[in-house]
Backbone as CSV, one residue per row, in Angstrom:
resi,resn,N_x,N_y,N_z,CA_x,CA_y,CA_z,C_x,C_y,C_z
1,MET,-6.618,39.252,-40.026,-7.331,40.500,-39.934,-8.753,40.266,-39.403
2,ILE,-9.340,39.143,-39.761,-10.687,38.833,-39.287,-10.681,38.640,-37.770
3,LYS,-9.619,38.026,-37.237,-9.529,37.840,-35.794,-9.476,39.192,-35.086
4,THR,-8.749,40.122,-35.660,-8.646,41.446,-35.054,-9.984,42.167,-35.110
5,LEU,-10.678,42.066,-36.246,-12.006,42.684,-36.347,-12.984,42.058,-35.361
6,SER,-12.884,40.742,-35.181,-13.753,40.073,-34.212,-13.457,40.560,-32.800
7,ALA,-12.170,40.718,-32.481,-11.798,41.200,-31.151,-12.311,42.620,-30.919
8,ILE,-12.209,43.464,-31.943,-12.730,44.827,-31.825,-14.242,44.788,-31.638
9,GLY,-14.926,43.931,-32.382,-16.378,43.801,-32.256,-16.791,43.362,-30.863
10,TYR,-16.081,42.363,-30.320,-16.391,41.911,-28.956,-16.137,43.028,-27.944
11,GLY,-15.068,43.773,-28.145,-14.767,44.881,-27.242,-15.837,45.954,-27.268
12,ILE,-16.323,46.276,-28.468,-17.351,47.306,-28.607,-18.671,46.832,-27.996
13,VAL,-19.018,45.568,-28.214,-20.241,45.027,-27.620,-20.130,45.021,-26.095
14,GLY,-18.974,44.623,-25.580,-18.761,44.646,-24.134,-18.851,46.050,-23.570
15,PHE,-18.269,47.015,-24.281,-18.339,48.415,-23.860,-19.781,48.899,-23.830
16,ALA,-20.551,48.558,-24.848,-21.955,48.977,-24.903,-22.756,48.360,-23.756
17,ILE,-22.486,47.106,-23.436,-23.191,46.452,-22.331,-22.856,47.136,-21.004
18,VAL,-21.587,47.473,-20.801,-21.184,48.156,-19.568,-21.860,49.515,-19.464
19,VAL,-21.946,50.257,-20.588,-22.593,51.569,-20.570,-24.082,51.423,-20.221
20,VAL,-24.756,50.459,-20.812,-26.191,50.272,-20.547,-26.425,49.885,-19.090
21,ILE,-25.618,48.961,-18.574,-25.770,48.566,-17.166,-25.482,49.761,-16.258
22,GLY,-24.473,50.555,-16.606,-24.164,51.744,-15.823,-25.308,52.739,-15.814
23,ILE,-25.936,52.940,-16.967,-27.061,53.874,-17.049,-28.222,53.391,-16.174
24,VAL,-28.507,52.099,-16.215,-29.623,51.559,-15.421,-29.328,51.675,-13.929
25,VAL,-28.123,51.293,-13.515,-27.780,51.330,-12.088,-27.762,52.761,-11.577
26,ILE,-27.141,53.669,-12.310,-27.081,55.068,-11.874,-28.476,55.678,-11.837
27,GLY,-29.312,55.346,-12.800,-30.688,55.844,-12.794,-31.468,55.376,-11.586
28,GLU,-31.333,54.101,-11.249,-32.034,53.566,-10.073,-31.513,54.194,-8.785
29,LEU,-30.197,54.386,-8.690,-29.645,55.028,-7.496,-30.121,56.470,-7.388
30,GLY,-30.175,57.172,-8.518,-30.651,58.550,-8.505,-32.099,58.655,-8.084
31,GLU,-32.928,57.739,-8.564,-34.338,57.756,-8.180,-34.531,57.406,-6.713
32,SER,-33.628,56.620,-6.155,-33.781,56.247,-4.741,-33.487,57.417,-3.805
33,VAL,-32.752,58.422,-4.270,-32.451,59.580,-3.420,-33.169,60.841,-3.884
34,ALA,-34.110,60.703,-4.812,-34.844,61.871,-5.323,-35.758,62.440,-4.246
35,ASN,-35.856,63.754,-4.229,-36.738,64.439,-3.278,-37.955,64.964,-4.024
36,CYS,-39.122,64.731,-3.466,-40.366,65.251,-4.026,-40.990,66.223,-3.031
37,ALA,-41.758,67.167,-3.553,-42.434,68.143,-2.687,-43.485,67.444,-1.825
38,THR,-43.961,68.149,-0.831,-44.988,67.608,0.055,-46.255,67.293,-0.734
39,GLY,-46.804,66.120,-0.527,-48.004,65.694,-1.237,-47.702,64.982,-2.544
40,PHE,-46.425,64.889,-2.906,-46.019,64.209,-4.140,-45.218,62.972,-3.770
41,GLU,-45.259,61.988,-4.639,-44.428,60.799,-4.473,-43.828,60.440,-5.823
42,LEU,-42.675,59.801,-5.782,-41.945,59.478,-7.012,-42.628,58.341,-7.754
43,ASN,-42.883,58.561,-9.039,-43.418,57.517,-9.907,-42.223,56.851,-10.578
44,GLY,-41.951,55.603,-10.244,-40.789,54.901,-10.775,-40.838,54.662,-12.273
45,THR,-42.011,54.634,-12.848,-42.134,54.401,-14.289,-41.728,55.620,-15.089
46,THR,-42.234,56.787,-14.687,-41.946,58.013,-15.435,-40.740,58.759,-14.907
47,GLY,-40.363,58.511,-13.653,-39.250,59.225,-13.057,-39.609,60.620,-12.581
48,ASN,-40.878,60.947,-12.551,-41.353,62.252,-12.086,-42.059,62.105,-10.756
49,CYS,-42.150,63.234,-10.038,-42.954,63.265,-8.819,-44.406,63.437,-9.234
50,GLN,-45.277,62.651,-8.653,-46.687,62.673,-9.018,-47.519,62.955,-7.779
51,ASN,-48.523,63.797,-7.947,-49.407,64.139,-6.839,-50.149,62.881,-6.398
52,ALA,-50.210,62.672,-5.098,-50.834,61.453,-4.563,-52.340,61.417,-4.787
53,THR,-52.977,62.589,-4.929,-54.431,62.610,-5.117,-54.821,62.926,-6.550
54,ASN,-54.081,63.821,-7.196,-54.365,64.200,-8.581,-53.221,63.683,-9.446
55,PHE,-53.427,62.538,-10.088,-52.341,61.871,-10.799,-51.853,62.626,-12.031
56,SER,-52.620,63.581,-12.531,-52.174,64.335,-13.705,-51.226,65.467,-13.322
57,ASP,-51.103,65.773,-12.044,-50.219,66.830,-11.559,-48.843,66.229,-11.281
58,THR,-47.830,66.637,-12.065,-46.485,66.094,-11.891,-45.493,67.221,-11.651
59,ALA,-44.342,66.854,-11.126,-43.253,67.796,-10.885,-41.928,67.067,-11.072
60,THR,-40.881,67.835,-11.284,-39.552,67.253,-11.449,-38.929,67.012,-10.078
61,PRO,-38.348,65.840,-9.868,-37.695,65.583,-8.591,-36.499,66.516,-8.388
62,THR,-36.145,66.749,-7.148,-35.001,67.586,-6.820,-34.023,66.800,-5.962
63,GLY,-32.942,67.425,-5.622,-31.924,66.801,-4.773,-30.623,66.669,-5.528
64,THR,-29.539,66.820,-4.798,-28.211,66.777,-5.416,-27.929,65.421,-6.043
65,GLY,-28.268,64.352,-5.348,-28.007,63.009,-5.877,-28.774,62.731,-7.159
66,TYR,-30.037,63.133,-7.182,-30.855,62.915,-8.376,-30.339,63.744,-9.545
67,THR,-30.030,65.005,-9.297,-29.537,65.887,-10.360,-28.205,65.385,-10.914
68,THR,-27.333,64.939,-10.035,-26.034,64.411,-10.472,-26.211,63.140,-11.289
69,SER,-27.103,62.260,-10.863,-27.299,61.008,-11.602,-27.871,61.263,-12.994
70,THR,-28.801,62.208,-13.124,-29.332,62.500,-14.459,-28.268,63.140,-15.339
71,GLY,-27.390,63.934,-14.756,-26.276,64.501,-15.527,-25.319,63.435,-16.019
72,ILE,-25.006,62.479,-15.152,-24.112,61.381,-15.541,-24.750,60.538,-16.631
73,ILE,-26.043,60.276,-16.521,-26.730,59.499,-17.550,-26.666,60.227,-18.892
74,THR,-26.809,61.544,-18.861,-26.710,62.321,-20.100,-25.322,62.181,-20.709
75,TYR,-24.286,62.231,-19.887,-22.921,62.121,-20.401,-22.581,60.710,-20.854
76,LEU,-23.238,59.705,-20.297,-23.012,58.330,-20.751,-23.807,58.010,-22.009
77,GLY,-24.888,58.718,-22.231,-25.778,58.418,-23.353,-25.217,58.885,-24.681
78,THR,-26.099,59.057,-25.644,-25.672,59.362,-27.009,-24.976,60.705,-27.146
79,SER,-25.226,61.633,-26.224,-24.547,62.917,-26.325,-23.169,62.874,-25.679
80,GLY,-22.783,61.750,-25.111,-21.510,61.674,-24.415,-20.674,60.489,-24.842
81,LEU,-20.315,59.682,-23.858,-19.385,58.584,-24.063,-19.862,57.567,-25.093
82,ALA,-21.116,57.169,-25.021,-21.623,56.169,-25.962,-21.698,56.716,-27.387
83,GLY,-21.753,58.024,-27.542,-21.782,58.632,-28.870,-20.472,58.484,-29.627
84,TRP,-19.404,58.125,-28.928,-18.103,57.948,-29.580,-17.942,56.566,-30.206
85,ILE,-18.842,55.639,-29.941,-18.684,54.270,-30.443,-18.565,54.219,-31.964
86,PRO,-19.423,54.909,-32.751,-19.249,54.846,-34.202,-17.904,55.393,-34.670
87,ALA,-17.403,56.434,-34.028,-16.099,56.986,-34.409,-14.986,55.994,-34.103
88,VAL,-15.069,55.316,-32.981,-14.060,54.316,-32.619,-14.076,53.170,-33.614
89,ILE,-15.259,52.735,-34.025,-15.365,51.658,-35.014,-14.715,52.080,-36.321
90,ALA,-15.030,53.269,-36.809,-14.483,53.736,-38.090,-12.967,53.862,-38.041
91,VAL,-12.432,54.428,-36.971,-10.979,54.598,-36.856,-10.284,53.242,-36.744
92,ALA,-10.848,52.319,-35.989,-10.230,51.002,-35.832,-10.199,50.234,-37.148
93,ILE,-11.296,50.226,-37.860,-11.330,49.505,-39.144,-10.419,50.186,-40.163
94,GLY,-10.441,51.508,-40.192,-9.535,52.232,-41.098,-8.082,51.945,-40.790
95,GLY,-7.723,51.918,-39.521,-6.351,51.602,-39.129,-5.953,50.191,-39.529
96,LEU,-6.867,49.240,-39.371,-6.560,47.867,-39.780,-6.299,47.772,-41.277
97,PHE,-7.117,48.454,-42.073,-6.894,48.429,-43.522,-5.575,49.107,-43.895
98,MET,-5.241,50.184,-43.226,-3.974,50.859,-43.520,-2.786,49.968,-43.178
99,VAL,-2.859,49.270,-42.059,-1.779,48.364,-41.677,-1.700,47.194,-42.649
100,TYR,-2.856,46.663,-43.031,-2.869,45.513,-43.931,-2.262,45.867,-45.288
101,PHE,-2.715,46.954,-45.881,-2.227,47.316,-47.205,-0.841,47.956,-47.152
102,GLY,-0.489,48.569,-46.059,0.837,49.174,-45.940,1.926,48.159,-45.667
103,SER,1.592,47.013,-45.124,2.618,46.015,-44.798,2.792,44.964,-45.886
104,ARG,2.038,45.045,-46.973,2.184,44.074,-48.052,3.512,44.259,-48.745
105,LYS,4.169,43.158,-49.065,5.468,43.222,-49.735,5.289,43.530,-51.204
106,LYS,6.169,44.318,-51.703,6.151,44.651,-53.126,6.739,43.483,-53.913
107,GLY,6.150,43.171,-55.047,6.579,42.017,-55.835,7.723,42.306,-56.795
108,TYR,8.326,43.473,-56.744,9.408,43.762,-57.701,10.736,43.854,-57.075
């Protein structure tokens, strides 16, 4: 049973790593195609368009690619796919315990 729990743990860690790498790559691709208004340029740190002369003036980037990438990041994050990880852990461990205790031979 410990081997199975270890395999599930490795799978969950691998899944989390893939989700994080996906979020970073999709975010970078989205920022590379973001459109800013005239006189604004994209600030890579904040992800907002920033006025080239007045740095306190910001705007939200536009463009289909940028909007789609932020939507995908939202669905991959805690409100989406990655939010299911705790439920998967609970169901997997519960199933293992049910199989373990259900398959024990009766001593009578």
